[in-house]
C-alpha positions in Angstrom: 24.1 99.2 99.6 27.6 100.7 99.6 28.6 98.8 102.7 27.9 95.5 101.0 30.2 96.2 98.1 33.8 95.2 97.9 35.3 98.8 98.1 38.2 100.1 100.1 37.6 103.0 102.5 39.1 105.4 100.0 36.8 104.1 97.2 33.8 104.5 99.6 34.8 108.1 100.3 35.1 108.7 96.5 31.8 107.0 95.9 30.1 109.3 98.4 31.7 112.3 96.7 30.6 111.1 93.3 27.1 110.3 94.5 26.7 114.0 95.1 27.4 114.5 91.4 24.2 112.5 90.9 22.1 115.0 92.9 20.6 116.4 89.8 18.5 113.5 88.6 18.9 114.3 84.9 22.7 114.9 84.9 25.8 113.2 85.9 28.9 115.5 86.0 32.2 114.3 87.3 35.4 116.2 86.4 39.1 116.4 87.3 39.4 113.2 89.4 40.7 109.7 88.7 37.6 107.6 88.3 38.3 103.8 88.7 36.4 101.6 86.2 34.8 99.8 89.1 33.5 103.0 90.6 32.3 104.2 87.1 30.4 101.0 86.7 28.7 101.4 90.1 27.8 105.0 89.4 26.3 104.1 86.0 24.4 101.2 87.5 22.9 103.5 90.2 22.0 106.3 87.8 18.5 106.9 86.7 17.7 105.5 83.3 16.4 108.9 82.1 19.5 111.0 82.5 20.0 113.5 79.7 23.6 114.5 80.3 26.6 112.4 81.1 29.8 114.4 81.6 32.9 112.5 82.6 35.7 115.0 81.8 39.4 114.6 82.8 38.6 111.4 84.8 41.4 109.3 83.3 39.0 106.7 81.9 41.2 105.8 78.9 40.2 103.1 76.4 39.3 100.6 79.2 36.8 103.0 80.6 35.0 103.0 77.2 34.4 99.3 77.7 32.7 100.0 81.1 30.7 103.0 79.7 29.7 101.1 76.6 28.4 98.2 78.5 25.9 100.5 80.4 25.2 103.1 77.6 22.1 101.4 76.1 20.3 102.0 79.4 20.3 105.8 78.8 17.7 106.2 76.1 17.2 109.9 76.8 20.8 110.9 76.7 21.3 114.2 74.9 24.8 115.1 75.9 27.9 112.8 76.2 31.1 114.6 77.2 34.3 112.5 77.5 37.0 115.2 77.0 40.4 114.8 78.4 40.4 111.1 79.1 43.2 109.8 76.9 40.8 107.9 74.6 42.4 106.6 71.5 40.8 105.4 68.3 40.6 101.9 69.8 38.6 103.3 72.7 36.4 105.2 70.3 35.8 102.0 68.4 34.5 100.3 71.5 32.3 103.3 72.4 30.8 103.6 68.9 30.0 99.9 68.9 27.8 100.5 71.9 26.3 103.8 70.7 23.9 102.4 68.0 20.9 102.9 70.3 21.7 106.3 71.8 23.2 107.8 68.6 19.7 108.9 67.6 19.2 111.0 70.8 22.6 112.5 71.4 22.7 116.1 70.4 26.2 117.0 71.9 29.2 114.7 71.6 32.4 116.0 73.2 35.6 114.1 72.6 38.1 117.0 72.9 41.6 116.6 74.4 41.9 112.9 73.8 44.3 110.9 71.5 42.1 110.5 68.5 43.8 110.1 65.1 42.6 110.1 61.5 41.2 106.6 62.0 38.6 108.0 64.4 36.7 109.9 61.6 35.3 106.8 59.8 34.2 105.5 63.2 32.2 108.6 63.8 30.8 108.4 60.3 29.6 104.9 60.9 27.1 106.0 63.5 23.5 105.7 62.1 21.1 108.6 62.0 23.1 111.0 63.9 21.1 114.0 65.2 24.2 115.8 66.5 23.9 119.5 67.0 27.5 120.0 68.4 30.6 117.9 67.9 33.7 118.7 69.9 36.9 117.1 68.6 39.5 119.9 69.4 42.9 119.0 70.7 43.3 115.5 69.2 45.5 114.3 66.4 43.1 114.1 63.4 45.4 115.9 60.9 44.4 116.6 57.3 43.5 112.9 56.6 41.1 112.8 59.6 39.5 116.1 58.5 39.1 114.8 54.9 37.6 111.5 56.2 35.2 113.4 58.4 34.3 115.7 55.5 33.0 112.6 53.6 30.1 112.3 56.1 29.7 115.5 58.0 27.0 116.6 55.5 25.0 113.6 56.7 24.7 115.2 60.1 22.0 117.5 58.9 21.4 119.0 62.3 25.1 119.7 63.0 25.4 123.4 63.7 28.7 123.7 65.7 31.9 121.8 64.9 35.1 122.2 66.9 38.2 120.6 65.4 41.0 123.1 66.3 44.4 122.0 67.4 44.4 118.8 65.4 47.2 119.6 63.0 44.7 120.4 60.3 46.0 122.7 57.5 43.9 124.9 55.2 43.8 121.9 52.8 42.3 119.7 55.4 39.8 122.3 56.4 38.7 122.6 52.7 38.3 118.8 52.6 36.3 118.9 55.8 33.9 121.6 54.7 33.6 120.9 51.0 30.1 119.4 51.1 28.9 121.2 54.3 26.6 124.2 54.3 24.6 123.8 57.5 27.2 124.9 60.1 26.6 128.1 61.9 29.8 127.9 63.9 33.1 126.2 63.0 36.3 126.3 64.9 39.2 124.5 63.2 42.2 126.6 62.3 45.2 125.7 64.4 
């Protein structure tokens, strides 16, 4: 019960607001608010195991939020969409998230990590995920650069179901784009020129 938890009145009010975001039993969508890690943990704990979409965009989770999310992620075996755009996640936060994604990586079709602080070092982490069945990958507005594009290019052909790739506004030149797409033929949509 909410009353039994150690929350301030403000956090209780926020929790009630976020609980409304859980009104669709298969989706959690919270956007444009500061979400404390404690509240995130409570929301994920209360969520049904069979959600298919988890969207936490512009909620200021940062790298520490990836620890909280990662600790609960293996519960969501039917997760198809994971959207974490605009949260200030760095490569360190992605490393934590990826370490917890081994179970759900086979079910996620859409992974959105746009508008974060991911650098070239993030690409090998994404490549380390086993048996990705991604259909869409959103990495726009990060800091991947040509090196990140080239590193992603070494494994993007492994994502055999990937049809849509978004990497624009990452400081990637035409050279980086060529490195990214050199072994890729399956994409039906690509957005990557800055």
